[in-house]
N, C-alpha and C positions, 0 to 999 in steps of 0.2 A: 355420392354414397346414397341419396336416396333410391338412385336404383336397384344396387344391390340389395337393399333392405328389402325393397318389394320383391324383387325375384328369390330370395330366401322366403317369404313369406307365402307366394303361392306355389313354389315347389314341392313337390311329392316326388315318392318314388316312381309313379307312372307316368312323369312328364321330362322332357330334357329339355329345360331353358336355358340359352345361351346368350350370356353378356357379352353385347358389342360395345367398347369404348367409342367405336366411331358408327354408330346407328344409321347415320344420315348416308355415309357411304354403301353400308349394305341395304338400306331398304331403295337407294336408286338401283344400285347393282339386281335388286328383285324385280324392280319396276321396269327394266330391260326386259324381263319375259312378262312380266303379268300384264304390263300396258298394250304390248302388242300380240304375242302369240294367244294370252290367254283372251282378251278379248275378241279380236279378231275370228278366233275359232270360234266363240260365241254368238259374235252378230252373225257368222255364213252358216252356223252349223257344219262345219268342217273339222275333221281332227288337223294335227300337223303334217302329218303326211298328204294328206287331202287337198292341204290348204297349198302346199308345196307345188304338189302335180297342178293345181288351177292358176297358178303362175303368179299368185301372190304375194310371193316370197319377196320378190325383186320389186314388185309395185307397191306394195302396201308394208306388207312387216319390218323388213330392213331399214326402208324411210322413216317410218316411226320408232325404231330404235336410234336411229340418228338423230332423232326429235329428243328424246328422252336422254341419249348422251351429251346434246347442247343444254338442255334445262338443267342436268345435275351438275355440269361446268357452271352453268351462269350461276348456280346456286353455292358453288366455291368446292365442288366433289370433282374429281379426275379420276373416272372409272379407268382400267387398262385398256389399251390398244385394242385390244382382241375380246373385248367384250362382247361383241355383235356377232364374230366367230362361234366363240362359248355357247351364247345362246342358242343360236342356229342350230348349232350340232349336239345340243344335250339331250335334244328328244329325237336321236336318231331309231329309236324303234319305230318302225313306219309310219302305225296309226294312233300315236299317244293322242289321248283327249286330255285337255287342260279341264283343271276343275272348273272354270268357270263354263265351260261347254256342258259339261257332265250335271251341272247345278239347271242350267237352263233345260236340258233335255228331260231332268226329274221334275222341273218347276218349282225348284228351289228359289228362293231369294236370292242373286246375285248377290256379290260383295259391295257392290255399289248401293243395292239395296237395305244391305245387312247395316251399313254405317250410315245411311241419310237419316 
């Protein structure tokens, strides 16, 4: 109940806050992308299309996604079987730049720096 009260407190007409009763599930679902594409693109300086063209999808990104699924499962969260496929095809616009890559290019703090 406290979470819903917090959402009511910070909600305004200009933002869209969604309450997920199973926040852990949604956090891991998001990490399948953020812990893999977002970070890898930022580290190597490539958008998702060029990352795939460089051959890192099968050698780095998808194996890292499998690790996220294993960690989620060890934490009691079973993500859908098609999670990896869904994430891999979520950026089918050829040259998508994840937010962390944009932050690196602009010299902005990345998420890791912002929360440390």
